[in-house]
N, C-alpha and C positions, 0 to 999 in steps of 0.2 A: 504494500500500500504506500502511496505517495502522501506525505503530510501536506495539509493545506490549512491555512488560517483564515478565519472569516469573522465578520462582524456579528453581533448578537441577533441581527435581523434574519440571519440565515439558519438559526437554530430550528430544530424540529424536522419537518418533512423534507426539506432540502438537504439537510445533513444526512438523513437516512437514505435518500435517493442517491446522493453522491457516493455513499459507501457501497451501495448495491450495484448501481449502473456503471460508475466510473472507477471503482476501486480506489477511492480517495479517503484518507483518514482526516476528516475535518475536525479541527480544534476551534471552538468558539472563544473569541477574545472578548470578554465582557468588561464593561466599565463598572467600578464600584459605585453604589448609590451615595456613599458618604463623601465622595470627591467632588470638589467644585473647581471650576475653571479648567485650564488646559493641563492635562496630565498625559504623559507619554505612556501608551499601553504597549505591552510586549508584542513584538512582531507586527504591530499595526503599521509601522513605518514602511514595511515592505509593500503593503497594499497601496498606501498613499503614494509611494515612489513610482509604482507601476502605473497608476492612474496619471500621474504627472507626465511620465514618458509618453503615454498614449495621447494625451491632450496636446502635447508639444507638436505632434505632427498634424498639421491643419487638415489634411485630407481625411483623417479619421474623425474629425470634429464636425465635418459638414455633411449635410444630408443631400 
């Protein structure tokens, strides 16, 4: 299984589907309710960096 990190919005059915259909080990990175303001979450920067790379190329941002 390939490890994948995802936001809390992907917990539940998507997590189960990814494990069965795509053979991915999805780990949900959740934010603590007691935290306020900006807090760096573990492995979250990888997702944000990937989105930044995709948006950088204008062809991908246009419809």
